[in-house]
MIDOSE-1310 file (N, C-alpha, C; in nm, 2 decimals, decimal comma, always signed):
residues 170
miat	+3,90/+9,48/+3,44/+3,97/+9,46/+3,31/+3,87/+9,46/+3,20; +3,90/+9,53/+3,10/+3,81/+9,54/+2,98/+3,87/+9,47/+2,86; +3,81/+9,38/+2,80/+3,86/+9,32/+2,68/+3,81/+9,40/+2,56; +3,90/+9,44/+2,48/+3,87/+9,52/+2,36/+3,91/+9,44/+2,24
sqgl	+3,88/+9,48/+2,12/+3,92/+9,41/+2,00/+4,07/+9,42/+1,98; +4,13/+9,52/+2,05/+4,28/+9,53/+2,04/+4,36/+9,47/+2,15; +4,29/+9,43/+2,26/+4,37/+9,37/+2,37/+4,30/+9,40/+2,50; +4,37/+9,42/+2,60/+4,32/+9,44/+2,73/+4,36/+9,57/+2,79
lees	+4,27/+9,63/+2,86/+4,30/+9,76/+2,92/+4,24/+9,75/+3,06; +4,33/+9,76/+3,16/+4,28/+9,76/+3,30/+4,26/+9,90/+3,34; +4,14/+9,94/+3,38/+4,11/+10,07/+3,41/+4,16/+10,12/+3,54; +4,18/+10,03/+3,64/+4,22/+10,08/+3,77/+4,34/+9,99/+3,81
gtgq	+4,43/+10,05/+3,90/+4,54/+9,98/+3,94/+4,53/+9,93/+4,08; +4,61/+9,96/+4,17/+4,62/+9,90/+4,31/+4,52/+9,96/+4,40; +4,42/+10,03/+4,36/+4,32/+10,09/+4,45/+4,36/+10,23/+4,49; +4,48/+10,28/+4,45/+4,53/+10,41/+4,49/+4,50/+10,51/+4,38
gart	+4,41/+10,48/+4,29/+4,38/+10,57/+4,18/+4,48/+10,56/+4,06; +4,57/+10,46/+4,07/+4,66/+10,45/+3,96/+4,59/+10,38/+3,84; +4,63/+10,42/+3,72/+4,57/+10,35/+3,60/+4,68/+10,27/+3,54; +4,66/+10,15/+3,49/+4,76/+10,07/+3,43/+4,71/+10,04/+3,29
divi	+4,79/+10,06/+3,18/+4,76/+10,02/+3,05/+4,83/+9,89/+3,03; +4,77/+9,80/+2,96/+4,83/+9,67/+2,92/+4,84/+9,66/+2,77; +4,95/+9,65/+2,72/+4,97/+9,64/+2,57/+5,04/+9,51/+2,55; +4,99/+9,43/+2,45/+5,04/+9,30/+2,42/+5,11/+9,32/+2,28
irag	+5,24/+9,28/+2,28/+5,31/+9,29/+2,15/+5,35/+9,14/+2,12; +5,30/+9,10/+2,01/+5,34/+8,96/+1,96/+5,45/+8,98/+1,85; +5,54/+8,89/+1,85/+5,65/+8,89/+1,75/+5,58/+8,90/+1,61; +5,62/+9,00/+1,53/+5,57/+9,01/+1,40/+5,43/+9,07/+1,39
gppa	+5,38/+9,12/+1,50/+5,24/+9,17/+1,49/+5,23/+9,31/+1,55; +5,12/+9,38/+1,52/+5,11/+9,52/+1,57/+5,07/+9,51/+1,72; +5,10/+9,62/+1,80/+5,06/+9,61/+1,94/+4,91/+9,61/+1,96; +4,87/+9,54/+2,06/+4,73/+9,54/+2,09/+4,71/+9,62/+2,22
gpps	+4,62/+9,72/+2,22/+4,61/+9,80/+2,34/+4,55/+9,93/+2,29; +4,53/+10,02/+2,39/+4,47/+10,15/+2,36/+4,56/+10,24/+2,28; +4,54/+10,26/+2,15/+4,63/+10,34/+2,07/+4,64/+10,48/+2,10; +4,53/+10,54/+2,15/+4,54/+10,69/+2,17/+4,49/+10,72/+2,31
appa	+4,51/+10,63/+2,40/+4,47/+10,66/+2,54/+4,56/+10,76/+2,61; +4,50/+10,83/+2,70/+4,59/+10,93/+2,78/+4,70/+10,85/+2,85; +4,81/+10,92/+2,89/+4,92/+10,85/+2,96/+4,87/+10,78/+3,09; +4,92/+10,67/+3,11/+4,88/+10,59/+3,23/+4,99/+10,61/+3,34
drtv	+4,96/+10,59/+3,46/+5,06/+10,59/+3,57/+5,16/+10,48/+3,55; +5,10/+10,36/+3,50/+5,19/+10,25/+3,48/+5,15/+10,18/+3,35; +5,24/+10,13/+3,27/+5,21/+10,06/+3,15/+5,28/+9,92/+3,15; +5,21/+9,82/+3,13/+5,26/+9,68/+3,12/+5,26/+9,64/+2,98
vslr	+5,38/+9,61/+2,93/+5,39/+9,56/+2,79/+5,42/+9,41/+2,80; +5,33/+9,33/+2,76/+5,35/+9,18/+2,76/+5,40/+9,14/+2,63; +5,53/+9,10/+2,63/+5,59/+9,05/+2,50/+5,57/+8,90/+2,48; +5,55/+8,86/+2,36/+5,52/+8,72/+2,33/+5,60/+8,68/+2,20
ggld	+5,65/+8,56/+2,20/+5,72/+8,51/+2,09/+5,87/+8,52/+2,12; +5,95/+8,54/+2,01/+6,10/+8,55/+2,03/+6,14/+8,69/+2,01; +6,24/+8,73/+2,09/+6,31/+8,86/+2,08/+6,44/+8,83/+2,00; +6,43/+8,85/+1,87/+6,55/+8,81/+1,79/+6,57/+8,90/+1,67
lata	+6,66/+8,87/+1,59/+6,70/+8,96/+1,48/+6,58/+8,99/+1,39; +6,49/+8,89/+1,37/+6,38/+8,91/+1,28/+6,27/+9,00/+1,34; +6,26/+9,00/+1,47/+6,15/+9,08/+1,54/+6,20/+9,21/+1,60; +6,33/+9,23/+1,62/+6,39/+9,34/+1,69/+6,35/+9,48/+1,63
pelr	+6,36/+9,50/+1,50/+6,33/+9,64/+1,45/+6,19/+9,68/+1,48; +6,09/+9,59/+1,45/+5,95/+9,63/+1,47/+5,93/+9,65/+1,62; +5,98/+9,56/+1,70/+5,96/+9,57/+1,85/+6,02/+9,70/+1,90; +6,13/+9,74/+1,85/+6,20/+9,86/+1,90/+6,10/+9,98/+1,86
eqli	+6,04/+9,98/+1,75/+5,95/+10,09/+1,71/+5,83/+10,09/+1,79; +5,77/+9,98/+1,82/+5,65/+9,97/+1,90/+5,68/+10,02/+2,04; +5,80/+9,98/+2,10/+5,83/+10,02/+2,24/+5,85/+10,17/+2,24; +5,91/+10,23/+2,14/+5,93/+10,37/+2,13/+5,80/+10,44/+2,13
rvlh	+5,70/+10,39/+2,06/+5,57/+10,45/+2,06/+5,51/+10,44/+2,20; +5,52/+10,33/+2,27/+5,47/+10,32/+2,40/+5,53/+10,42/+2,49; +5,66/+10,44/+2,48/+5,73/+10,53/+2,57/+5,69/+10,68/+2,54; +5,67/+10,71/+2,42/+5,63/+10,85/+2,38/+5,48/+10,88/+2,42
rgtg	+5,40/+10,78/+2,44/+5,27/+10,80/+2,49/+5,27/+10,85/+2,63; +5,38/+10,82/+2,70/+5,40/+10,87/+2,84/+5,34/+10,77/+2,95; +5,42/+10,76/+3,05/+5,39/+10,68/+3,17/+5,49/+10,70/+3,27; +5,46/+10,67/+3,40/+5,56/+10,68/+3,50/+5,64/+10,56/+3,52
llvl	+5,58/+10,44/+3,49/+5,64/+10,31/+3,51/+5,61/+10,23/+3,39; +5,72/+10,17/+3,33/+5,70/+10,08/+3,22/+5,75/+9,94/+3,27; +5,66/+9,84/+3,26/+5,70/+9,71/+3,30/+5,69/+9,62/+3,17; +5,80/+9,55/+3,14/+5,80/+9,46/+3,03/+5,78/+9,32/+3,09
dlsh	+5,67/+9,26/+3,06/+5,64/+9,12/+3,11/+5,70/+9,03/+3,01; +5,80/+8,95/+3,05/+5,87/+8,86/+2,96/+5,84/+8,72/+2,99; +5,73/+8,69/+3,05/+5,69/+8,55/+3,09/+5,65/+8,47/+2,97; +5,62/+8,53/+2,85/+5,58/+8,45/+2,73/+5,68/+8,47/+2,62
vasc	+5,80/+8,50/+2,65/+5,91/+8,52/+2,55/+5,98/+8,39/+2,55; +5,98/+8,32/+2,43/+6,04/+8,19/+2,41/+6,19/+8,19/+2,40; +6,25/+8,30/+2,34/+6,39/+8,31/+2,32/+6,43/+8,46/+2,31; +6,56/+8,48/+2,33/+6,61/+8,61/+2,32/+6,76/+8,61/+2,28
dasg	+6,79/+8,68/+2,17/+6,93/+8,68/+2,12/+6,99/+8,82/+2,14; +7,10/+8,84/+2,09/+7,17/+8,97/+2,11/+7,09/+9,09/+2,05; +7,01/+9,07/+1,95/+6,93/+9,18/+1,89/+6,82/+9,21/+1,99; +6,76/+9,11/+2,05/+6,65/+9,13/+2,15/+6,71/+9,20/+2,27
lavl	+6,83/+9,16/+2,32/+6,89/+9,23/+2,43/+6,92/+9,38/+2,40; +6,96/+9,40/+2,27/+6,98/+9,54/+2,23/+6,86/+9,63/+2,24; +6,74/+9,57/+2,21/+6,61/+9,64/+2,22/+6,58/+9,67/+2,36; +6,61/+9,57/+2,45/+6,58/+9,59/+2,59/+6,67/+9,70/+2,65
igtq	+6,80/+9,70/+2,61/+6,89/+9,80/+2,66/+6,85/+9,94/+2,61; +6,82/+9,95/+2,48/+6,78/+10,07/+2,42/+6,66/+10,13/+2,48; +6,56/+10,04/+2,51/+6,44/+10,09/+2,57/+6,46/+10,14/+2,71; +6,55/+10,07/+2,78/+6,58/+10,12/+2,92/+6,65/+10,26/+2,91
rrag	+6,74/+10,28/+2,82/+6,81/+10,40/+2,80/+6,71/+10,51/+2,76; +6,62/+10,49/+2,67/+6,52/+10,59/+2,63/+6,43/+10,62/+2,74; +6,38/+10,52/+2,81/+6,29/+10,54/+2,93/+6,36/+10,63/+3,03; +6,49/+10,61/+3,06/+6,56/+10,69/+3,15/+6,57/+10,84/+3,11
llgi	+6,59/+10,86/+2,98/+6,60/+10,99/+2,93/+6,46/+11,07/+2,94; +6,36/+10,99/+2,93/+6,22/+11,05/+2,94/+6,17/+11,05/+3,08; +6,25/+11,01/+3,18/+6,21/+11,01/+3,32/+6,12/+10,90/+3,35; +6,12/+10,79/+3,28/+6,03/+10,68/+3,30/+6,11/+10,56/+3,36
tmrl	+6,06/+10,50/+3,47/+6,12/+10,39/+3,53/+6,08/+10,26/+3,45; +6,18/+10,18/+3,42/+6,15/+10,06/+3,35/+6,19/+9,94/+3,43; +6,11/+9,84/+3,43/+6,13/+9,71/+3,51/+6,10/+9,60/+3,42; +6,17/+9,48/+3,44/+6,14/+9,36/+3,37/+6,07/+9,27/+3,47
aaps	+5,96/+9,20/+3,42/+5,89/+9,11/+3,51/+5,88/+8,97/+3,45; +5,90/+8,88/+3,54/+5,88/+8,73/+3,52/+5,95/+8,68/+3,39; +6,08/+8,70/+3,37/+6,14/+8,65/+3,25/+6,13/+8,50/+3,25; +6,10/+8,45/+3,13/+6,09/+8,30/+3,11/+6,22/+8,24/+3,14
ppvr	+6,23/+8,11/+3,16/+6,36/+8,05/+3,19/+6,47/+8,08/+3,08; +6,44/+8,07/+2,95/+6,55/+8,10/+2,86/+6,59/+8,25/+2,86; +6,50/+8,34/+2,88/+6,54/+8,48/+2,89/+6,61/+8,51/+3,02; +6,57/+8,45/+3,13/+6,64/+8,47/+3,26/+6,78/+8,42/+3,25
evlr	+6,80/+8,31/+3,18/+6,94/+8,25/+3,16/+7,03/+8,35/+3,08; +6,97/+8,40/+2,97/+7,04/+8,50/+2,89/+7,08/+8,62/+2,97; +6,99/+8,67/+3,04/+7,02/+8,79/+3,13/+7,12/+8,76/+3,23; +7,12/+8,64/+3,29/+7,21/+8,60/+3,39/+7,35/+8,58/+3,33
stgl	+7,36/+8,51/+3,22/+7,49/+8,48/+3,16/+7,56/+8,60/+3,10; +7,48/+8,70/+3,06/+7,54/+8,82/+3,01/+7,57/+8,93/+3,12; +7,52/+8,90/+3,24/+7,54/+9,00/+3,35/+7,44/+9,11/+3,34; +7,35/+9,11/+3,24/+7,25/+9,21/+3,23/+7,14/+9,21/+3,34
drsf	+7,13/+9,10/+3,41/+7,04/+9,09/+3,52/+7,08/+9,19/+3,63; +7,20/+9,24/+3,63/+7,24/+9,34/+3,73/+7,22/+9,48/+3,68; +7,20/+9,49/+3,55/+7,18/+9,63/+3,49/+7,03/+9,66/+3,48; +6,95/+9,56/+3,47/+6,80/+9,58/+3,47/+6,74/+9,56/+3,61
rvfp	+6,63/+9,62/+3,63/+6,55/+9,59/+3,75/+6,46/+9,47/+3,72; +6,50/+9,35/+3,76/+6,43/+9,23/+3,72/+6,35/+9,18/+3,84; +6,22/+9,15/+3,82/+6,13/+9,10/+3,93/+6,08/+8,96/+3,89; +6,06/+8,87/+3,99/+6,02/+8,74/+3,96/+5,87/+8,73/+3,91
dlsg	+5,79/+8,83/+3,94/+5,65/+8,83/+3,90/+5,60/+8,97/+3,87; +5,49/+8,98/+3,80/+5,44/+9,10/+3,76/+5,39/+9,19/+3,88; +5,33/+9,13/+3,98/+5,29/+9,21/+4,09/+5,40/+9,28/+4,16; +5,52/+9,21/+4,17/+5,64/+9,28/+4,23/+5,69/+9,39/+4,15
aldq	+5,69/+9,38/+4,02/+5,73/+9,48/+3,93/+5,64/+9,60/+3,93; +5,51/+9,58/+3,96/+5,41/+9,69/+3,96/+5,41/+9,76/+4,10; +5,48/+9,71/+4,20/+5,47/+9,77/+4,33/+5,52/+9,91/+4,33; +5,43/+10,01/+4,34/+5,47/+10,15/+4,33/+5,56/+10,20/+4,45
drre	+5,55/+10,13/+4,56/+5,63/+10,17/+4,68/+5,77/+10,13/+4,67; +5,82/+10,06/+4,57/+5,96/+10,02/+4,57/+6,04/+10,15/+4,55; +6,15/+10,16/+4,62/+6,24/+10,27/+4,61/+6,34/+10,23/+4,50; +6,35/+10,32/+4,40/+6,45/+10,30/+4,29/+6,58/+10,35/+4,33
parp	+6,69/+10,28/+4,29/+6,82/+10,34/+4,31/+6,84/+10,47/+4,24; +6,91/+10,56/+4,30/+6,93/+10,69/+4,24/+7,01/+10,68/+4,11; +6,97/+10,74/+4,01/+7,04/+10,74/+3,88/+7,07/+10,88/+3,84; +7,19/+10,91/+3,80/+7,22/+11,04/+3,76/+7,14/+11,08/+3,63
gpap	+7,09/+11,20/+3,64/+7,01/+11,25/+3,52/+7,10/+11,31/+3,42; +7,05/+11,35/+3,30/+7,13/+11,41/+3,20/+7,19/+11,54/+3,25; +7,31/+11,57/+3,20/+7,37/+11,70/+3,24/+7,29/+11,82/+3,19; +7,28/+11,92/+3,27/+7,20/+12,04/+3,23/+7,26/+12,10/+3,10
aawa	+7,18/+12,15/+3,01/+7,23/+12,20/+2,88/+7,33/+12,31/+2,90; +7,32/+12,40/+3,00/+7,42/+12,50/+3,02/+7,55/+12,45/+3,06; +7,55/+12,34/+3,14/+7,68/+12,28/+3,18/+7,74/+12,21/+3,06; +7,66/+12,15/+2,97/+7,72/+12,08/+2,85/+7,78/+12,18/+2,76
vawe	+7,71/+12,29/+2,74/+7,77/+12,40/+2,65/+7,90/+12,45/+2,71; +7,90/+12,48/+2,84/+8,02/+12,53/+2,90/+8,13/+12,43/+2,89; +8,11/+12,30/+2,90/+8,21/+12,20/+2,89/+8,26/+12,19/+2,75; +8,17/+12,20/+2,65/+8,21/+12,20/+2,51/+8,30/+12,32/+2,48
grla	+8,27/+12,43/+2,54/+8,35/+12,55/+2,52/+8,49/+12,54/+2,57; +8,50/+12,47/+2,69/+8,64/+12,44/+2,74/+8,72/+12,35/+2,65; +8,65/+12,26/+2,59/+8,72/+12,16/+2,50/+8,76/+12,22/+2,37; +8,69/+12,33/+2,33/+8,71/+12,39/+2,20/+8,86/+12,44/+2,18
gtrl	+8,92/+12,49/+2,29/+9,05/+12,53/+2,28/+9,16/+12,43/+2,32; +9,11/+12,31/+2,35/+9,21/+12,20/+2,39/+9,26/+12,12/+2,27; +9,39/+12,10/+2,28/+9,45/+12,02/+2,17/+9,48/+11,88/+2,23; +9,44/+11,78/+2,17/+9,47/+11,64/+2,22/+9,61/+11,60/+2,16
vg	+9,69/+11,55/+2,25/+9,82/+11,50/+2,21/+9,82/+11,35/+2,23; +9,86/+11,28/+2,13/+9,86/+11,13/+2,14/+9,96/+11,06/+2,06
C-alpha cells in the first residue's frame, strides 16, 4: 500500500496479478486517489460522512468519474458512512445502473449500522450485492447472478419500427 498526498493506492491485489485502486470520498470534499491512473481490475471507493441531500450531487459526479476511468469491479465501502437518506440511496441506485451499463460489477461492502438499516427497511438490500466486509466484496471468485444486458441496437430499432405504425387506444 502506498500513501500519497491524495490518498492510498494499493498496487497489488490478491496475488493473482489484480490491481486495486482505493479512492476515498469524503462528504463535501474531492476524491483522494490516483486521478489519472490506468484502469484497475478492482476499485474500492471508501465513502465517509453522510450520504444525504447536501452531498448527493457532488458524490454522484465523483462516482461517475470513477466509473468512466474503467474497472471490472467497483466496491463501495460504506463502513464509515454515518447516515443515508433518500438522496444517498438514489446515488447508490444510479451508480449501480451506470456500472451495469458499462459492464462493471458493483458491490457494497460493510455498511455501517445506520446504512444497513436503511437498506434493509427499504428492501434495497435485495437489489444490491451487499457483503459484511471488504474482503468478501473483493473476492474475485464470486459468481454474479446473470443480469440481462442492454438490448442490441438493431433489435431496438426494429422494435421502434413496429411501434411506429401502432395506434394506442385507451
